[in-house]
C-alpha distance (Angstrom), angle and dihedral (degrees) to the residues before:
residue distance angle dihedral
M1 . . .
V2 3.81 . .
R3 3.77 113.0 .
A4 3.78 120.3 -125.2
R5 3.79 111.9 -101.7
P6 3.79 123.1 -128.7
A7 3.79 112.7 -110.6
T8 3.81 91.0 -109.9
Q9 3.81 90.6 60.2
R10 3.82 91.5 54.4
L11 3.80 96.6 53.5
V12 3.81 92.5 94.1
S13 3.78 118.0 53.6
P14 3.82 114.5 -122.3
Y15 3.79 87.0 -133.0
V16 3.83 90.1 60.3
L17 3.83 89.0 51.0
L18 3.81 91.7 47.5
T19 3.82 89.9 49.9
L20 3.81 93.6 51.3
T21 3.80 91.8 48.9
P22 3.84 97.3 67.3
L23 3.80 88.3 42.1
F24 3.81 89.4 59.6
W25 3.82 90.5 44.2
A26 3.80 90.7 50.7
V27 3.82 88.4 53.8
N28 3.80 86.3 53.8
W29 3.81 89.6 56.7
I30 3.81 91.7 50.1
L31 3.79 92.4 49.0
G32 3.80 90.7 42.5
R33 3.79 89.9 66.2
A34 3.78 91.2 61.8
L35 3.82 93.0 44.2
H36 3.79 97.1 47.0
Q37 3.80 96.1 90.8
D38 3.81 96.5 39.4
I39 3.78 105.3 40.7
P40 3.85 123.3 47.8
P41 3.83 117.1 -139.0
M42 3.83 99.1 -103.4
A43 3.80 91.3 46.4
M44 3.79 89.9 47.6
T45 3.81 91.3 53.5
F46 3.81 95.2 42.8
F47 3.81 97.4 48.0
R48 3.78 94.0 39.7
W49 3.79 89.6 60.7
F50 3.80 94.6 34.9
F51 3.80 88.6 60.7
A52 3.81 90.0 42.9
V53 3.82 90.1 54.9
V54 3.81 90.2 50.1
I55 3.83 91.2 50.3
L56 3.80 92.5 47.2
A57 3.81 97.9 44.2
P58 3.85 100.8 82.8
F59 3.80 91.6 49.1
A60 3.79 100.5 35.8
L61 3.82 104.6 39.8
P62 3.84 95.8 74.7
H63 3.81 89.3 54.7
V64 3.82 92.1 43.4
L65 3.80 92.4 51.9
R66 3.79 92.0 47.5
Q67 3.81 92.2 48.2
R68 3.81 99.6 37.2
T69 3.81 91.9 118.8
L70 3.80 91.2 54.4
I71 3.81 90.3 47.1
R72 3.82 92.7 50.4
R73 3.80 90.6 48.0
N74 3.82 91.2 54.6
W75 3.79 99.6 36.1
R76 3.82 94.5 126.0
R77 3.81 92.9 57.0
L78 3.77 92.5 45.4
L79 3.80 91.9 46.8
L80 3.81 90.4 55.0
L81 3.81 93.6 46.4
G82 3.82 92.3 47.8
V83 3.80 95.0 49.2
V84 3.82 94.7 43.6
G85 3.79 102.5 36.3
I86 3.82 101.6 32.8
G87 3.78 111.3 23.0
S88 3.79 111.9 29.1
H89 3.80 97.5 29.9
N90 3.81 94.5 55.5
A91 3.80 96.0 38.6
L92 3.81 93.3 51.7
A93 3.80 91.8 48.0
Y94 3.82 94.5 51.0
L95 3.81 91.2 42.8
G96 3.79 91.9 49.9
L97 3.81 91.7 51.1
N98 3.80 89.1 61.3
Y99 3.81 88.6 66.4
T100 3.79 105.2 32.4
T101 3.79 138.1 46.1
A102 3.80 125.3 -92.2
T103 3.83 88.7 -119.3
N104 3.80 91.7 57.1
G105 3.80 89.7 46.7
V106 3.81 93.1 53.3
I107 3.79 91.7 46.5
L108 3.79 90.7 53.2
N109 3.82 91.2 46.4
S110 3.78 87.4 57.1
F111 3.80 90.7 64.5
I112 3.82 92.4 63.3
P113 3.85 92.2 96.8
V114 3.80 89.9 54.7
M115 3.80 90.7 48.4
I116 3.80 91.7 49.3
I117 3.80 92.4 50.6
A118 3.82 91.5 46.9
I119 3.82 94.1 48.9
A120 3.80 91.9 45.2
W121 3.81 90.7 49.8
I122 3.83 95.2 46.3
F123 3.79 98.5 44.8
L124 3.81 105.6 21.1
R125 3.83 101.4 27.8
Q126 3.82 88.9 -129.5
R127 3.79 117.2 152.2
L128 3.79 139.2 -174.9
T129 3.78 122.5 -131.5
R130 3.80 118.4 -103.9
L131 3.78 90.4 -104.0
Q132 3.82 90.9 52.7
V133 3.80 90.8 49.2
A134 3.81 87.4 52.3
G135 3.82 88.4 52.3
V136 3.80 90.7 53.1
A137 3.82 90.6 49.5
I138 3.82 92.6 48.9
S139 3.79 91.9 48.6
L140 3.83 92.0 47.6
A141 3.80 89.0 50.4
G142 3.79 87.9 56.1
V143 3.78 91.5 51.8
L144 3.79 92.5 50.6
T145 3.82 90.2 46.8
I146 3.81 91.1 57.2
L147 3.78 96.4 42.0
S148 3.80 95.7 45.0
G149 3.79 93.7 46.9
G150 3.79 87.9 -124.1
S151 3.78 89.9 -64.7
L152 3.79 122.6 125.3
A153 3.81 88.9 -162.6
A154 3.82 90.8 59.3
L155 3.78 90.7 48.8
A156 3.82 91.8 48.6
A157 3.82 89.6 51.2
F158 3.79 92.2 60.1
R159 3.81 110.0 119.1
L160 3.81 133.2 -178.0
N161 3.80 121.6 -125.1
G162 3.78 135.1 173.8
G163 3.79 92.3 -80.4
D164 3.79 90.6 51.5
L165 3.79 90.8 54.1
L166 3.80 89.9 53.3
V167 3.79 90.3 50.6
I168 3.82 90.2 48.9
L169 3.78 90.0 52.6
S170 3.80 89.0 48.9
M171 3.80 90.2 51.9
A172 3.81 90.0 49.7
M173 3.81 88.5 53.3
W174 3.82 91.1 51.5
S175 3.79 92.7 47.1
T176 3.80 89.8 50.3
Y177 3.80 90.6 48.8
T178 3.80 89.9 51.6
I179 3.81 91.4 52.5
L180 3.82 92.1 44.3
L181 3.81 91.3 55.6
R182 3.80 84.8 89.1
W183 3.85 84.1 72.6
R184 3.79 92.3 61.4
P185 3.82 102.6 126.9
A186 3.81 112.3 -101.1
G187 3.78 110.8 -111.8
L188 3.81 94.8 22.2
H189 3.82 110.3 132.3
M190 3.78 114.5 -120.3
L191 3.81 92.3 -120.1
S192 3.81 91.8 48.9
F193 3.77 88.8 50.6
L194 3.79 97.2 47.7
F195 3.81 94.6 42.8
T196 3.80 91.7 50.0
I197 3.80 96.5 48.8
A198 3.83 90.5 42.2
V199 3.82 91.1 55.6
I200 3.82 90.0 46.1
G201 3.81 92.9 48.4
D202 3.79 93.8 46.2
A203 3.82 91.8 47.7
F204 3.82 87.7 50.4
M205 3.81 89.4 54.0
L206 3.84 96.1 48.0
P207 3.84 97.1 86.2
F208 3.80 91.3 45.1
W209 3.82 90.9 52.3
L210 3.83 90.6 48.1
G211 3.80 90.3 47.9
E212 3.82 90.0 50.8
Q213 3.80 90.0 52.8
A214 3.81 91.2 48.0
L215 3.80 88.3 55.7
G216 3.82 89.7 54.9
Y217 3.80 99.9 -103.0
R218 3.80 103.0 131.2
M219 3.78 129.5 166.8
T220 3.80 123.6 -119.2
W221 3.81 111.0 -128.2
S222 3.79 119.3 -143.6
W223 3.80 136.3 147.7
Q224 3.80 88.4 -103.4
A225 3.81 92.8 52.8
F226 3.81 91.1 45.8
A227 3.83 92.5 49.9
A228 3.80 91.6 46.4
L229 3.80 92.7 49.8
A230 3.79 91.4 47.7
S231 3.81 90.4 50.6
V232 3.80 92.3 48.6
A233 3.80 89.8 47.8
L234 3.80 93.9 51.2
F235 3.81 101.5 39.0
S236 3.82 107.8 21.1
S237 3.82 94.6 36.5
V238 3.81 114.5 25.8
L239 3.81 103.1 28.0
A240 3.81 96.4 30.8
Y241 3.83 92.6 51.4
I242 3.82 93.0 45.7
F243 3.81 91.1 49.3
W244 3.81 93.4 44.0
N245 3.80 94.0 48.1
R246 3.80 91.2 48.5
G247 3.80 92.3 46.2
V248 3.81 93.1 49.7
E249 3.78 89.7 48.4
E250 3.79 91.8 52.2
V251 3.84 103.7 41.8
G252 3.81 104.8 17.0
P253 3.81 131.8 -108.5
Q254 3.81 98.3 -81.3
V255 3.80 96.0 55.6
A256 3.82 93.6 37.6
G257 3.80 90.8 51.3
L258 3.80 90.6 61.2
F259 3.80 90.4 67.1
V260 3.83 89.4 69.2
H261 3.81 83.9 78.7
L262 3.81 87.6 73.1
M263 3.83 90.2 70.0
P264 3.82 94.8 83.8
V265 3.82 89.4 43.0
F266 3.80 91.7 57.0
G267 3.79 91.4 37.7
V268 3.82 91.4 56.6
L269 3.81 93.0 46.1
L270 3.82 94.1 46.2
A271 3.80 91.5 48.0
W272 3.80 88.9 50.3
L273 3.82 93.2 48.7
F274 3.80 100.8 40.1
L275 3.80 107.7 18.8
G276 3.79 99.9 39.7
E277 3.81 94.3 -121.0
R278 3.78 116.5 153.6
L279 3.81 125.5 -99.7
A280 3.81 106.7 -140.4
L281 3.81 134.0 -171.4
F282 3.79 92.0 -102.6
H283 3.82 88.7 57.0
V284 3.80 90.3 55.9
A285 3.82 91.6 46.0
G286 3.80 92.3 49.3
I287 3.80 92.7 48.0
G288 3.80 89.5 51.0
L289 3.82 92.1 52.5
I290 3.81 92.2 47.1
L291 3.79 93.3 50.9
A292 3.83 90.8 46.0
G293 3.80 91.9 52.0
I294 3.80 92.6 47.9
G295 3.79 90.5 48.1
I296 3.81 92.8 52.8
T297 3.79 95.5 47.0
S298 3.79 97.5 40.5
R299 3.79 94.3 49.2
R300 3.77 93.7 50.8
G301 3.79 104.3 39.3
R302 3.74 139.3 62.4
G303 3.79 123.2 160.8
A304 3.74 110.7 160.4
V305 3.76 122.0 -156.1
P306 3.79 111.7 -124.4
A307 3.78 103.9 -117.1
G308 3.79 127.4 121.1
T309 3.78 132.8 -153.7
D310 3.75 137.0 -157.8
C-alpha cells in the first residue's frame, strides 16, 4: 500500500520533477562533449559520483546516522541498487560513447521506456492500457523524427556497433534500476537512500578507475574540467536522481520512463541555444509528437511504487 504523503511533499508535481530530470541529463550530454578528450570513462564515472557524495554529505549524513539501523537491515537491496543504478549504468554509458556517436547514444536512450515496460511486464506482470501504449508509440515516433532528420533513409542507415551494445547494456541497467526502486526500503529518507547508493556505486567504481589509470588512461585536470564535473555532479547526479526517484515513486516506472523521450527535445534546444546548431521543421514536429505522447500517457496512468519516506 502506498503511504499518504504529507502536504509539503505534494507541492511539486511529479511531472515537473520528471521533466527537469531529462533536462539535467541533456546538459550532461552537452558537457560530456567537452570532457570526452580529457576524462576517460571510468574516471568520469568515479569523479562524477565522488563530487556528488561530497555535495550530498552535509544534508544527508544526519538522516543516514539516524537511520543507520534501517540501512544495515536492508544492505543487500541498497548494494544492488548502488551497483546497478550508480556504478555500472554510468560506466557503461560513458564507455560506450567512446566507440559510438552521440546521435546513436541518444537514439538508444530513447528506448528506455520500452525496456521499462518490457521488464515490468516480464517480471512484475504490470501492463499499460492500450491508450497508454499508443502514447508511448507516438512519443517514440517523435524521437525518431528528430533523430532521423525526418528522413527514412537516415533511419534505415542506422547500424549497431560495439559502442552501441555497451550503451544498450547501460540502458538495460537503468531500466532495471527504475523497476527495482520499488525495493527502496519503506521509511528510508530520500537523502539517506541516495547518499548510501552513491557511496556504494562510487566504491564499486574505484577499482575500475584505478585499473584505467594503470593502463595509462589518465584524466587531464583543468578548471573547466573541474567546473564541468561539479555541474554534472550537482544537476545530472544529485538533483536528477532525487527528482527521478520521487517521480517514479509517485507515478510508477512505466509512465516515468516515458519522460526520457524529452532528452532529445532538450538536447536539440540546448544545441540550438548554445552551440549554434539549426532548429528545423522536423525538430518542431518531433517535439510536438513527444509532448503529445507524454500528455496521453501521463493523463491516463498512475502506478505508484510502494515506498515511503520520512
